[in-house]
N, C-alpha and C positions, 0 to 999 in steps of 0.2 A: 595177544597173550592167550594162552592156551584156555580153554575153560576147564574148570576145575571140577565138573560132575562126575568125571569120569575117575577121579582121585581115589582109590582104594583107601589112603591114607589121609584122613582130615587135617587140616593144619593142625600143631599143636598148641594147647592152651596156655603152654607155660610160657609163650613168648611175652615178655613184659615192656614192649615198646610199639611205638606206631610208626612204621617206616616212612610214611608220608609226612611225619612231622620233623624229621632229620636226615633232609636230602642233602646231597652236596650239589656243587657246581657242575659235575658230569652229568648228573642225572636229574634234570629238574623236573619238577610237577607242576601243573596247571595251578592256578589260584583256587579253580572251582574245587578240587580236590578237596582243599582244605575248608572250605565253607561245607561240602557236604559231609565231611567228619564233624564240624562244628553243629551243623543242624539238623542231620539226619540221624535216624536211631541205631544204637550200637547192636550189631547183631554177631557178636561174637557169643562163641557157646558157653564161656564162664567168665562174665564180666566181671563178677564180684570180687575175684582176686586179684590184686596188682601188686606183684613184688616189687620191693624196694630195689632203685636201681644202685647200680656200684659209682661211686664218685660223686654222688649228689646227697647231701643230709637231709634226713627226714624233716618232713613240715612237722611246726612245733603243735604241740596239743593245745586245748582248748584251755586247759587252765595253767599254761605256762606263763610267766607274767612278763616275758621280754622275749625280743625275737633275736635271733642269731644274726651278726652282720655277713650281708652277703659279700661275696668272694667271688670275684668273676675267674672262669677259667681263661687262662691265658697263655702265654708260650712258656712261663715261667713257672708253671702248675701241672700235674699231671694225676687225672682223674680225679680231681678235686682235691688234691693233696699240694700243699706246697712245696716247690722244689728248690735247686740252688738257685740264688738271685742272679749271677754272672759268673760269666768264666774267670774274671778277676779273684773273684772272691774263692772260686774251686782250686785255682792254682796257688792261692796264699794260704790254702788249707795245709798243715803239716799232715805228711804221711800219704798224700793223695797221688797216686801215680797217674802219668798220662795216657795209659790203657782204662783205667777207671774214667777219668774225664772224658774219653772219647766215648766209652759207653753209655755215660750219662747222656751226653749230647743225642746219640744214635736213638736212646730211648725217648728222650723229648721231642726229636722229630717223627719218630713212628707213633707216639701221642698224638700228635698236633694230624699228623695224615689219617689215623683211625678215625679222629674227632670230625675230620671233612668228608669220609666215606660211608656210604649207606653201609648198614651192617648186613650180611651174609648170612644166608642158613648153613646148617651144618655139612649138608650136602655139597652145596656151591662153594662152601669155603675148603672142602679137603679138595674138590677138582678145581678149584681157583677159576672159577667161571663167574660172570656177571649174574647177580640175582636179581630178579624182577619181582620177587614177593611184594604183596600188598597187605593191608589189615586184614582183609576178609578174604583173600584167595593164596593158593599157593603159587611159587615161582615156575613157570615153564619146563625149568630142567626137571625138578622134582615130580612136575604131572607127567611130562614124556617117559620119565623112567618109572613111573607108577611108584615111589617112594615115600615116604611121610618127609613134610617138610616142617622142620622142626628148629628151634633156636634155644639150645642147651647151653653153647660154652659161655664162659665166665666173660670173654672180650665181648661176646654179643649182647649180655643182660646190661645194656645202657638207656639211659632215657633222659632226653633234655628237660629243663623247667617248662618250655612250653608245652610238650605232651602232659606234664603232671597238672597243669592248667586245664588242658581238654579235657583231661579224664576227668578232672573235679567239676568241669562244667557238666559233662554228659551226667553224672552222677546225680547233680544237683538238678538237672533237667528232668531225669526220670523220677527223682523222688517227687518233682513238683508235679509231673502227671497224675502219678498214682495218689498225691494227695487230693489233687482235684477231683480225680474218679471217685474216692470215697467221700467227699463232701458231696459231690453231686447223688451218688448212691442213698448218703445220709436224708438228704434232702427231699428224694423222692419217697424214701419209707416214711417221713413223717409228714408228707403232704403238702410240704413247700415248692418252691418254685426256684431256679438256679438261673444265673447269667454269667457272661464273661466278666473278671476282674484282673486286674494288673494289665498284663498284657495277653491273659488267657482268661481266665474264669472268676469271676467274683459270685461270692455267695449273696443269693438274694434274702433279703430277709422276709421271712416268711410271713405271711399276713395271717393271722389266726386270731379271728375275732369270737368271743365265747358264745355260746349256744343260749337263747333266751331263757331266762329263770335257772339255768344250771348251776349246781352246786360247785365251788372250789374245788380242787384235786386235793382229796384227804392224804392227810400223813400216816406213814404205818407206824404204829403204836404197840408196844409189847401188851398182850392181854394180861389182867390181872387176875392172878390165878390166888392169891392168898389176899387175905385182910392183915394188911401191915397198919393198924390204926394203933396198937401197943408200941410198936416198932417207930413209930413215925413220932408220938408224943417224946419217947426218950431221944431220938435223933433230933427233934426240935430243940430240946434243952442243951444239949452238948454242941449243936452245930451254930447257937445262935451268936451272930456277929460275923458269920464265914459264909452260912449260906443261907440263901432267900427261901422261905417256904413257898412253894407253888401257891399261886392263886386261889384253886379250890379249898386247899388246907390251913389256908390262914386263919388265926384266932379273930373272931368277930366278938365286939365290934373292936376297930384297929386301936392303936394306943393314941391318947389323947395328943393334943398338938402342944408343942414346945414353946411356944410364944404368946407374948402378950396380944389378943385380940380385940381389936376396935370393932364392937357390936354398935353399927347403927340403927338408930330408932327405927322401928318399923312404921311402914305409911298407913293412912287409915284404911279399914278393912273394905270401903266402897273404891278408894283409888284401886286397891291391889286387886279387887274382881273385875275393875274395868281394863288395869293394863294385861290380867291373866288372858279375859276374852279376846283382846288383841291379840295375843300371842297365839292364841288357840286358832284363831280365823287363818293368821297370816303365815303362821310357822308350823305349828303342830300337826296340820292336817298334810302338810308335805314330810316333813321330819318327826315323826311323832317318838322322840328320844326317853320320854316320861310316860308311865304307865298313868294315864289322866285320872280315872278315878282314885287310885291311892294319893296322886299328887294333889287332887282338892281335897281329900280328907286331911290330909297332912296340913294343908292351909287352914281348914278350918279350926283344926285342933290347936294350931298355933295360936291364932287370933283369940280363941276361947281362953287359954292358959296366960297369954301376953307375957311369958315368961321366956327368955333367949337363953338363959343360962343351962338350960337342961336339952337345949337344940344343937345337934351336932353341926359343927362349922362347915362340913363340906354342904352337907343339905342347905343350910342356909346362904350360902356363897351360891349355890345354884338358885336359890330361890330369887334373889338380887338379880342374877344375871337374866333368869325369865322375865322380872320385872323392866329391864334395860331394854331388852329386845320388844317387848310388847309395848314398852314407850314409844321407840322408834315407829311402830307401826299404829299409834293411835291418831286420833283425830285433833289433838292438841295444836294449837298453833307452834309455829316453827321454832323460836327461840326457847320456848317453855319446853318443847318435847325434848330439844338437843339437850340443855341444861339438865332436866330430869334423868334421863337417861344416863349421862354423864357421872349424875352423882350415884345412881344405883351403881354404875361399872365400879364404881370408884370402892362403894361399900362392898362387892362381891372380892374385889382384888385383895381388901384388906383382911378378910378373913380368910385368905388362902395361904397356907404355911408354906414360903418359899424354901423351906430347908426340910420339907417332908419327905420321909423315906416307905411309907406305907400310904396307900390309895385307896379309895373307894369308888364307886361307879359315880357317885355324884361329883365328885374330883374331875373327872373328864367330863361331866355335863356341863361343868361351871366354866371349865376353860374353854370347851367348845363353844359356849353360847357367847362368851368375851369376844371370840373370834369372829362369831357372826355377825355382832353388834359393831365391831369395828369395819366388817367388809361394808356393812349397810351404811356407815357414816365415811364409805369413801376412803377409809385407809387401809387399802389393801397389803401392805406390807407389815404393817402392825398386826393386822388380823393373820397373815400367813406365820408371823412370829408364835401367836397364841396358838393358833392350830398345831403348830409343830409341838407345843409343851402338850396339849391334849393328846396327839399321838405317842408321844412317850410314855404319858400315863396309862393309857389304852393298852399299850404291848407291854407295861408292867404288869399290868392285871389279867394279861392274855387274853386279851379281848379278842384277837385275832386267831387265835385257837379254839376249836370246839371242844371244851373242857366239862366234865361232870359238874353240875349246880344244883343247888338245895330244889329249888320248885321251877314249874315252868314259865312262870311270869318272869323271875329273875334271868331265867335263861335268854328268854326272848328281849328282855332288856339289852342285855349285854349285847346280843345280836345288832339291835335296832342302833345302839349307839355306835357302835363300830361301823356299821356300813353307812352312818350318817358322817362319821369321820372320814370314812372311805370316799363319799360322793363329795365332802367339802374339800378334802386335799385335789381329787381329781381337777375339779372345776375352777377353784382358784388358782391353783399352779396353770393349768392351761392357759387361763386369762390372763395371768401377769408373764408368762413366761418363764417360768421356775421348775425345776426338777420336782417330780413326783416324791413324797416322803414315806410311801408306803409302797413296797414292792410285793405283787401278786402272787411271787413264789412262797411269800412266806405265810399267807394266809388261807386257812381250810374253815372257818367259820361258815356255817350253813346261813341258808337267807331265811329273815323274819317270817313269824307265821303271818299267813295272808288273811288276818283278820281285824276287826277294829278293837280298840281297847277296852269298850264296855262288853265285850263276849269273849276276853281272855281273863282265865281263871287260873288259880293255882293248879289245879288238876287236870287243866287242857284246855285248848280253845274250843268253843260252844258253834257249831255250825248253823250259820244263820242264812238267811234268803237274799241277804243284801248283795247286791251284784257288784257293787263298787266299795270296798272298805276303804277306810283312810290307809291303811298300810301299804294298799294295792299302787297308790302313786310311788310309794316308797321303791316296789318292786321296779316299776317302769323305769325310774330315775336310775336305779341300779343297772338295768341291761344297757342303759345309754352310756354310762360314764365309765362301764367295765370296758369299752373298747378304745377309750382313750390311750390307752397303752399303746395298740396297735396304730392309732391315730399318730402320736407323738414320733413311734419309729418311722411313719410314713413321711413327717415333716423333716425327717433328717437327709430325704432326698430333695435335689433342688425344684423338681417337679414331680407330680404325683400322676403315674400313667393312668388311661383310662379305665383298663381292668381293675385295678385298685378303688379307684373313685366307684365303679358300680358296684363293688363290694361292698363298701360303705354305706350307699345309698340304698343298697337292699337291706342290709343289717337296720338302718334307720327305719326304714319304711316297716321292717318287722316288730321294731319296739314302737313304732307309731299305732300300731294295732294292738298293744297292752293298754292304752290311754282308752277314757270312756268315750263311747260313739259320737257324743255332742260335740268332739273336735275333728271330725270328719268336714271336708270340705264341700260335700255335695248338700250339708243340710243348712238349714238356716235359724237353728234354734238359738237361743241366749246362751252363751259361755259363763258359768259361773267363775268369781276370779280364782277361789282355790283350787281349780283345775288347771287354768292358764299357767300358773306359777310352775306347776312342774313340768309342763310342755316345754317351758323356755329352755329347760336343759336340751331338747332334743333340737330345738331350732337354731339354737346358739351353736350345737356342735356341728350341724349342716353346714351354717354359714362358716366357720373355722375350716372346714374341710376344703371346700371351694376355694375361699379366700387365699389359699396358700400358694395357688397356682396364677396368681396375680403379680408374682415377685417378678422383677426386671430379667432373671435369668431364665424365664420359661418363655416357649416359642409364643409369637403373636396370636397364634390359633390357639392354644391352650391358655391364654390370657383372656379371648373373647367368650372361648367355653366357659371361662371361670365367671366371668361378669355375667354371663345370661344365667349359670347354675345359682348365682348369689341373688341374682333380681326374681326368680322364681320363688325361692326363700323368702324374701322380702315380700312379694307379693301374697304369698300364705300367711306371713305375719301379719300384714294390712288387713286381710279378710278376716282374721280372728280377731284382732283389735276394733274390728267394726260390728263383732257380735257379741264383744264381752260386755259384761253389765257395767252399772255406776261404780260398784266397789273397787274397781281395779286398781284404781289410784290410791287407795289407803293399802291396799296389799302388795302393791306392787313392789318387787325386788329389784336390787339393784343389778343383778343377772339380767332379769327382764328389758330394764330402762335401757342397758347398754346394748341388748339386742334390737331393740327398738330404733336407737338412734342408728345403728349401724344399718339397719334396713331402709331407713329413710335416707342414708346416703347413695345407695344403688337405686333407691327408686327415683331420685331426683336425677341421678347419671343417666338411669334409662328414659327419663322424660314421663314417668307415670305419676303424673301431679295428684289426681285424686287420691290414690293409695298412699302418697307421700304426706298429702293433709290429713288424711286419718290418722298416720303414724304420728305427726305433729302435734294434733289435738290431744293425744292420749300423753305425751310427754308435757304438755300445757297443763294437764289435768294434776299430773303428778307435782311438779313444779319443784317446791323447796323439800316436800318430803321426802325425797332421796337427796342427798348432795350431790350426787353426780349427775342429776337432771340439769342442773346451772350450768354446767361444763359442757355438756352436750348442747343444750340451747346456742351457748355463744360459738360453738364449733360450727353448728349448722348455718346461724347466720352468716359466718363468715365465708362459708362454703357456697351458699346462695348467693350472696353479693359479687364473689368473684366470680360465678358461673355466668351471671349475667352481664359484667363488663367483657369477660371474653369471647369475641365473635366465633360465630360458629362455623 
């Protein structure tokens, strides 16, 4: 075939078929040509316009409810239209002459020959010579004569169903490539990664860990240019029952409860002070959801009046929930401690209105503390349910949004309550394998004030020289659990690759620097128990990360590396337990006990007997103070006995 580079008239873009797809027996094409058309790029000058071929019905639209029945083109049909069935039927038709019958037969023969012959260009058809044009090059006859090789006659504008399929496949292939290029460009602009998906490109889930102590992304709000106080009052009256007033503008105090409340008698002041102190040491220093000076003042005033009729039900329910959590961390014997905690939880639950439509901050606190108490009693599914109620009430109060609040103390308490609910949601959901109930994209509330409750006043926080305020532990925990969203996405893969593991490890190392220096492994100072509890979130998260690669789907090398990394975390845990003080057993949380148990398993597996004994001693000291400890000891006993029975 002559080259087409010297042709002054390029091939006409009006050609509506692929000559390589409809070849006759007299001009066979190799199969490689078909593969090149299917797999290679389309280099036509104008591939976007594909005229409809004559004789073939158009493809149905996407909205068409049914498909047209397929009618094969046979010798009894011409150009896709049904012709006479047979010669007998033609002869039997009255008024049809023999000349007309002969013309019909000849037309059928010509249509059959035309379907079996390769279409020719206009010039070759006029000269009645064989045309060897292809899809991309002109024929040799037109090239030698230096004329335009075009296909414009109606008899040549035919396309087979195979050609339609080929064109659709090419268009889909082109769209798929463009779509993958756009995805790759978008991932590069947003700082993400990309890799192959399907048979070609898979969009890699971008690993985005939040910056330490960074504020959530703020929502765009319209600026308030007018004072709508008067209009708001009128609108509130006419829209009552249809629209709910936003949280900052709801009437205070809210409407009273609409059900009969069972008011449980108060415990003695001595018992209440003891349980409140236990709550403060074990829980408040890690999760300060109440303003402690105000709370103690309200408790003292309650016992001075000893009248429950004028106490708001949400606050009283929250007060009994505080006593329940404090009872679980008290030094009372096991049966009495659990029974008393259950009584306080019942009292708190009975004071909650199940049909309430308006909430206050104490409603969220009470529901949240009931969930915490259930989790410490190893009733994690029940705790998850009550946590869901707390989240819904918090979102109804718009705690997840940064809204205008009356005082600095109230604004900071709202932030603390929301971040406490957020921490519990992330920690408990990851522990029991449930989906998160809070979406990061819905939250734009700022972090709490980095100061102690005693230094937080209504007109703003007072700067002190205290290097480790109590809320700093909450900040450190927030930085850890905010990475759980990316961690859960990483768990969707069968194995976490080394670069991602290194990114998470670097983030956890940066989070560790936010904790007090006493947790440094190079020091030998005694670690207070209220410092160990917050640090358990970081240790547990690190163990969750590397434990994922122990799945059978991972390679042997990845599994061995996962065991090594989990053992390193377990050794760090044993060293911290060896330096902790004697009060650790009284304030140990279910999260810490579970992490110590898992660390003990890895230490026994790695043959680190001394560190394993250190962890077992801590579990023994906790014993029945946490309900999960008995189950952990039972499993460790089984694991140890079976390990000794199995020959090395």
